[in-house]
Rosetta silent file (secondary structure, phi, psi, omega in degrees, C-alpha in Angstrom):
SEQUENCE: XXXXXXXXXXXXXXXXXXXXXXXXXXXXXXXXXXXXXXXXXXXXXXXXXXXXXXXXXXXXXXXXXXXXXXXXXXXXXXXXXXXXXXXXXXXXXXXXXXXXXXXXXXXXXXXXXXXXXXXXXXXXXXXXXXXXXXXXXXXXXXXXXXXXXXXXXXXXXXXXXXXXXXX
SCORE:     score description
SCORE:     0.000 S_00000001
   1 L     0.000  127.083  177.974    9.637   99.705    2.006 S_00000001
   2 L  -100.722  144.744  178.372   13.369   99.564    1.709 S_00000001
   3 L   -91.361  130.739  177.691   15.292   96.333    1.851 S_00000001
   4 L   -84.437  133.300  175.124   18.125   96.222    4.318 S_00000001
   5 L   -98.759  134.294  177.412   21.343   94.723    3.065 S_00000001
   6 L   -88.837  121.284  179.891   23.425   92.856    5.523 S_00000001
   7 L   -99.075  128.324  177.605   27.033   93.901    5.185 S_00000001
   8 L   -98.446  144.112  175.219   29.674   91.413    6.192 S_00000001
   9 L   -71.004  167.645  179.234   33.103   92.431    7.351 S_00000001
  10 H   -59.204  -41.232  178.872   36.132   91.250    5.412 S_00000001
  11 H   -63.667  -43.503  179.044   36.774   88.650    8.130 S_00000001
  12 H   -65.367  -37.728  177.573   33.160   87.394    7.983 S_00000001
  13 H   -63.351  -42.158  178.016   33.341   87.156    4.181 S_00000001
  14 H   -63.050  -43.560 -178.834   36.498   85.040    4.448 S_00000001
  15 H   -62.098  -43.147  179.089   34.866   82.860    7.082 S_00000001
  16 H   -68.589  -36.522  177.231   31.770   82.318    4.912 S_00000001
  17 H   -64.787  -43.553  178.214   33.902   81.596    1.840 S_00000001
  18 H   -65.004  -37.136  177.295   35.886   79.017    3.823 S_00000001
  19 H   -61.690  -43.290  179.338   32.600   77.562    5.118 S_00000001
  20 H   -64.067  -37.965  178.134   31.367   77.185    1.531 S_00000001
  21 H   -66.371  -45.000  178.177   34.626   75.470    0.546 S_00000001
  22 H   -61.167  -43.948  179.356   34.378   73.045    3.482 S_00000001
  23 H   -60.058  -43.243 -179.472   30.760   72.335    2.631 S_00000001
  24 H   -60.497  -43.930 -179.347   31.723   71.680   -0.989 S_00000001
  25 H   -66.176  -44.131  178.340   34.436   69.224    0.014 S_00000001
  26 H   -68.439  -37.953  177.593   32.208   67.329    2.451 S_00000001
  27 H   -65.400  -37.086  177.110   29.318   67.363   -0.012 S_00000001
  28 H   -64.077  -40.955  178.091   31.657   66.008   -2.685 S_00000001
  29 H   -66.914  -37.684  175.977   32.687   63.183   -0.360 S_00000001
  30 H   -66.668  -36.488  176.262   29.000   62.519    0.401 S_00000001
  31 H   -61.413  -39.354  176.412   28.377   62.623   -3.338 S_00000001
  32 H   -64.767  -41.995  176.545   30.993   59.915   -3.788 S_00000001
  33 H   -58.283  -46.822 -178.223   29.310   57.837   -1.095 S_00000001
  34 H   -65.940  -47.185 -177.419   25.976   58.315   -2.863 S_00000001
  35 H   -67.098  -42.803  179.111   27.262   57.706   -6.386 S_00000001
  36 H   -66.234  -43.702  179.496   29.348   54.664   -5.439 S_00000001
  37 H   -66.732  -39.174  177.097   26.568   53.076   -3.403 S_00000001
  38 H   -62.852  -42.928  179.413   24.044   53.812   -6.177 S_00000001
  39 H   -63.247  -42.896  177.683   26.398   52.284   -8.750 S_00000001
  40 H   -61.395  -46.397  178.723   26.902   49.196   -6.571 S_00000001
  41 H   -60.441  -39.525 -177.090   23.129   48.831   -6.120 S_00000001
  42 H   -74.014  -15.676  178.071   22.590   49.236   -9.878 S_00000001
  43 H   -93.284   -5.766  178.742   25.159   46.506  -10.606 S_00000001
  44 L   -64.586  145.039  178.075   23.447   43.962   -8.372 S_00000001
  45 L   -58.532  137.188  179.005   21.911   41.022  -10.238 S_00000001
  46 L    90.217   -1.802  178.806   18.261   41.673  -11.074 S_00000001
  47 L   -77.908  133.797  173.423   18.553   45.488  -11.109 S_00000001
  48 L  -133.431  163.068 -179.367   16.672   47.228  -13.896 S_00000001
  49 H   -56.542  -24.722  179.269   15.976   50.912  -14.484 S_00000001
  50 H   -67.859  -14.660  177.460   12.477   50.347  -13.110 S_00000001
  51 H   -99.112   19.014 -178.714   14.125   49.884   -9.690 S_00000001
  52 H   -52.671  -46.524 -172.107   15.841   53.274   -9.863 S_00000001
  53 H   -63.804  -35.495  178.970   13.956   54.673   -6.895 S_00000001
  54 H   -65.372  -46.500  179.198   15.000   51.896   -4.486 S_00000001
  55 H   -66.096  -40.296 -179.588   18.688   52.296   -5.344 S_00000001
  56 H   -64.959  -42.301 -179.138   18.383   56.100   -5.327 S_00000001
  57 H   -67.603  -45.182  179.868   16.688   56.171   -1.918 S_00000001
  58 H   -62.135  -44.268 -179.661   19.145   53.778   -0.265 S_00000001
  59 H   -69.185  -33.276  177.988   22.168   55.675   -1.617 S_00000001
  60 H   -65.487  -42.258  179.716   20.588   59.010   -0.633 S_00000001
  61 H   -61.367  -45.330  178.096   20.109   57.876    2.978 S_00000001
  62 H   -60.717  -43.217 -178.896   23.766   56.838    3.237 S_00000001
  63 H   -65.821  -42.740 -178.991   24.869   60.147    1.740 S_00000001
  64 H   -63.026  -44.280  178.912   22.630   62.266    3.990 S_00000001
  65 H   -61.655  -43.412  177.902   23.931   60.620    7.148 S_00000001
  66 H   -61.289  -53.342 -175.036   27.527   61.155    5.999 S_00000001
  67 H   -63.225  -45.904 -179.056   26.964   64.768    4.906 S_00000001
  68 H   -60.622  -46.982 -176.954   24.938   65.816    7.959 S_00000001
  69 H   -60.030  -49.818 -176.864   27.465   64.376   10.408 S_00000001
  70 H   -73.150  -40.392 -179.083   30.528   66.027    8.895 S_00000001
  71 H   -70.376  -36.524  176.631   28.948   69.367    8.026 S_00000001
  72 H   -62.308  -43.296 -175.160   27.340   69.809   11.439 S_00000001
  73 H   -77.904  -43.761 -170.809   30.636   69.135   13.159 S_00000001
  74 H  -106.043  -36.183 -176.579   33.183   70.792   10.860 S_00000001
  75 H   -83.371  -53.731 -177.374   31.461   73.204    8.461 S_00000001
  76 L   -93.266  -13.291  179.518   28.786   74.782   10.627 S_00000001
  77 L    42.264   56.260 -172.873   30.444   73.812   13.951 S_00000001
  78 L   -97.051  133.962  172.557   27.051   73.646   15.543 S_00000001
  79 L   -97.072   13.718 -179.263   26.317   72.747   19.143 S_00000001
  80 L   -56.295  155.295  174.961   22.669   72.668   18.128 S_00000001
  81 L   -59.150  113.988 -174.228   20.385   69.932   19.410 S_00000001
  82 H   -60.107  -48.036 -179.889   21.287   67.062   17.033 S_00000001
  83 H   -59.241  -38.484  178.986   17.837   65.399   16.945 S_00000001
  84 H   -68.074  -44.173  178.229   16.148   68.727   16.115 S_00000001
  85 H   -62.297  -39.819  178.643   18.722   69.550   13.440 S_00000001
  86 H   -67.201  -37.698  176.742   18.329   66.048   11.987 S_00000001
  87 H   -64.507  -38.913  176.299   14.527   66.425   11.961 S_00000001
  88 H   -63.342  -40.776  177.511   14.885   69.711   10.076 S_00000001
  89 H   -66.233  -40.273  176.832   17.163   67.966    7.588 S_00000001
  90 H   -60.134  -39.251  178.335   14.669   65.114    7.326 S_00000001
  91 H   -59.337  -39.625  176.337   11.949   67.667    6.512 S_00000001
  92 H   -59.872  -46.227 -176.127   14.038   68.847    3.549 S_00000001
  93 H   -75.298  -22.654  174.722   14.362   65.283    2.279 S_00000001
  94 H   -62.767  -31.264  176.829   10.676   64.484    2.806 S_00000001
  95 H   -89.695  -49.845 -173.035   10.091   67.046    0.047 S_00000001
  96 H   -65.793  -47.329 -173.841   13.283   66.727   -2.016 S_00000001
  97 H   -60.376  -53.294 -179.756   13.582   62.929   -2.226 S_00000001
  98 H   -62.103  -41.644  179.576   10.120   62.102   -3.599 S_00000001
  99 H   -62.700  -47.579 -177.276   10.169   65.029   -6.034 S_00000001
 100 H   -69.461  -39.694  179.860   13.644   64.307   -7.338 S_00000001
 101 H   -68.975  -42.217  178.133   13.156   60.542   -7.533 S_00000001
 102 H   -62.869  -47.263  179.737    9.770   60.897   -9.218 S_00000001
 103 H   -61.238  -43.686 -179.699   11.097   63.456  -11.698 S_00000001
 104 H   -63.572  -50.314 -176.003   14.164   61.338  -12.388 S_00000001
 105 H   -69.362  -53.412 -171.585   12.275   58.054  -12.798 S_00000001
 106 H   -75.215  -34.037 -174.602    9.113   59.202  -14.540 S_00000001
 107 H  -105.375  -59.927 -173.259   10.493   61.908  -16.771 S_00000001
 108 H   -69.028  -40.242 -178.193   14.234   61.790  -17.315 S_00000001
 109 H   -87.016  -56.636 -174.289   14.650   58.001  -17.389 S_00000001
 110 L   -72.404  -39.942 -176.557   11.281   56.622  -18.565 S_00000001
 111 L   -87.411  -49.740 -175.982   10.216   59.460  -20.911 S_00000001
 112 L   -90.414  -15.780  177.492   13.498   60.920  -22.174 S_00000001
 113 L    75.520   25.281  179.642   15.550   57.738  -21.858 S_00000001
 114 L   -68.279  155.460  176.740   18.457   59.329  -19.988 S_00000001
 115 L   -69.275  139.648 -178.184   21.126   57.115  -18.432 S_00000001
 116 H   -55.551  -45.516 -177.131   20.552   56.283  -14.732 S_00000001
 117 H   -66.945  -40.674  177.489   23.996   57.457  -13.629 S_00000001
 118 H   -61.600  -44.848  178.542   23.698   60.756  -15.552 S_00000001
 119 H   -60.546  -43.724  179.729   20.298   61.401  -13.974 S_00000001
 120 H   -59.764  -40.712 -179.410   21.722   60.636  -10.536 S_00000001
 121 H   -67.464  -39.298  177.358   24.521   63.173  -11.080 S_00000001
 122 H   -63.259  -45.626  178.955   22.069   65.920  -12.157 S_00000001
 123 H   -61.448  -39.673 -179.383   19.912   65.270   -9.079 S_00000001
 124 H   -65.257  -36.496  178.120   23.018   65.381   -6.874 S_00000001
 125 H   -66.390  -43.821  177.603   24.024   68.818   -8.216 S_00000001
 126 H   -62.311  -42.714  178.995   20.556   70.226   -7.505 S_00000001
 127 H   -61.588  -43.114 -179.735   20.690   68.632   -4.054 S_00000001
 128 H   -55.254  -50.813 -176.276   24.124   70.147   -3.348 S_00000001
 129 H   -69.203  -49.731 -175.612   22.998   73.723   -3.967 S_00000001
 130 H   -68.844  -36.199 -179.423   19.583   73.552   -2.334 S_00000001
 131 H   -70.979  -36.601  176.846   20.730   71.629    0.734 S_00000001
 132 H   -59.219  -48.629 -179.295   23.587   74.055    1.451 S_00000001
 133 H   -61.746  -42.025  179.703   21.160   76.979    1.407 S_00000001
 134 H   -63.344  -47.247 -179.268   18.644   75.061    3.536 S_00000001
 135 H   -69.194  -41.804 -177.393   21.212   74.028    6.133 S_00000001
 136 H   -65.019  -44.074 -171.943   22.989   77.390    6.211 S_00000001
 137 H  -104.310   -1.888  177.579   19.889   79.554    6.526 S_00000001
 138 H  -129.865  -59.902 -174.032   17.440   77.227    8.305 S_00000001
 139 H   -64.098  -50.530 -174.886   18.908   74.183   10.050 S_00000001
 140 L  -109.566   12.012 -174.854   22.041   75.810   11.531 S_00000001
 141 L   -46.128  -51.546 -174.781   21.105   79.487   11.123 S_00000001
 142 L   -95.593    2.148 -176.651   21.217   80.393   14.814 S_00000001
 143 L  -124.325   14.072  179.394   23.818   77.847   15.922 S_00000001
 144 L   -65.312  134.626  178.185   26.705   78.371   13.512 S_00000001
 145 L    61.331   31.364  177.682   30.077   78.370   15.259 S_00000001
 146 L   -96.623  -14.407  179.739   28.565   77.582   18.652 S_00000001
 147 L   -81.915  126.272  179.202   30.464   74.340   19.154 S_00000001
 148 L   -65.888  134.149  177.185   33.713   74.909   21.054 S_00000001
 149 L   -87.365  134.541 -174.559   36.717   73.875   19.038 S_00000001
 150 H   -56.442  -41.832 -179.235   39.128   71.738   21.063 S_00000001
 151 H   -61.613  -46.005 -179.995   42.153   73.763   20.004 S_00000001
 152 H   -64.254  -40.203 -179.391   40.520   77.028   21.040 S_00000001
 153 H   -64.871  -43.944  179.625   39.324   75.484   24.275 S_00000001
 154 H   -65.087  -42.613  179.211   42.783   74.111   25.063 S_00000001
 155 H   -61.938  -43.319  178.693   44.422   77.453   24.203 S_00000001
 156 H   -61.229  -42.314  178.799   41.941   79.290   26.445 S_00000001
 157 H   -63.612  -41.416  178.731   42.715   76.915   29.316 S_00000001
 158 H   -64.146  -42.580  178.380   46.459   77.447   28.830 S_00000001
 159 H   -62.155  -41.153  178.710   45.988   81.218   28.768 S_00000001
 160 H   -63.659  -39.486  178.368   43.928   81.074   31.965 S_00000001
 161 H   -64.344  -41.649  179.241   46.657   79.006   33.693 S_00000001
 162 H   -61.966  -43.543  179.593   49.288   81.550   32.653 S_00000001
 163 H   -62.502  -40.857 -179.650   47.155   84.388   34.043 S_00000001
 164 H   -65.697  -37.841 -177.912   46.658   82.504   37.315 S_00000001
 165 H   -74.564  -26.552  178.277   50.391   81.862   37.695 S_00000001
 166 H   -71.712  -38.530 -177.179   51.234   85.539   37.031 S_00000001
 167 L   -74.191    0.000    0.000   48.931   86.764   39.767 S_00000001
C-alpha cells in the first residue's frame, strides 16, 4: 500500500501559513484571557492550590469561548453549523480538560510541587497545538473558507453592477 501525499500549490501553502499565523495570534489572545482569569481566580481570598481545578476550569471555559468565536470567524472562515462545530469542540474538551487538569493537579502540582502558573502555561501550550490540529482537521475540515467575506461579496456585487451597466 502506498501512501498518497497531498501536494499543495504555492498559493495554498501561503494561505495555510497565514491561517496558522492567525490561529496563533487568536490563540495567544485566548491564552491571555485564560491566564489572566486564572491568575485573578488564584488571587481571590481563600484560594489554595487544592482549588486549582476550579480556577483552571473557569478560565478554560472563558478562553474556549473566546478562541472558538474568533477562529471560526476569522481563521477558518467557516459557515459551518455553529452548534455542531461547538459540540465538536466540546467533545475535544470533554477529553482534554479532565486529563490536563487531573495531570496538572495530581502530578505536577501535588507530587512534583510545580508552581500553579507554570503548570497552567505548560497545559496551555499543549492545548494550543492539539486544538489547532483538532479544529483544522476535524471541526472545520470540510467548511474552511466557506463563509463569504464582506469585502469579496461587496466587490462581487460592484463587478456585477458594472457588467449590467455595460450590457
